[in-house]
N, C-alpha and C positions, 0 to 999 in steps of 0.2 A: 588923101594922106595918110589918114588914121591906119587903115588896113596895112599899108604898106610900113608904117612906123611899127607898128603892132607885130608884125611879121618878122622884121628884123630883130625886134626884142625876143623874140620866140626862139628864132634861130641861134641867137648868140647866147641864150641861155641854155638851150639844148647843147649846142657845142662846148660851153664850159662844164656842164653838167658830165657829158662824156669824157672830157679831158680829166676831170677830177676823179670819176669812178675810174678810170684806168691807170691813174698815176698815184692814187693815196688810197690808204686803208679805210674805205668808208664802210661802216656797218650796214647790215642787211636790214631795212626798216621794217619787212613784213615780220621777221622774227621778233624785234624789238616789240612791235604790236601786240603779236601774240603773247609774248611773255608778260607784258603789262595787263594784256585785258585777263591771262591766268590770275596774275595776282589780285587785280580787282575783282574777280569772283569769288577768290578764297575770302577776302577781307569782307565781302558782301555777306557770304554764308557764314563767317564767323561772329559777325555783331548785328546780324537780323535778331528782332524779337522772335520769341518762341511761339509757334502757333498755338492758339486756344483751341481746347478741345469742349464744345459743349454738351458732350454726352452725359 
């Protein structure tokens, strides 16, 4: 019964996701992730310690 129950939950979730994506203004997740990764890299470069030159 576990396989059937989990399959029904998966299909229900997929159906709800498709309905929401078609009828509501859902943001593009990939675009949001890329934006936050750019911000994180910028912050990391801004606040990192300067490299020491042993020369």
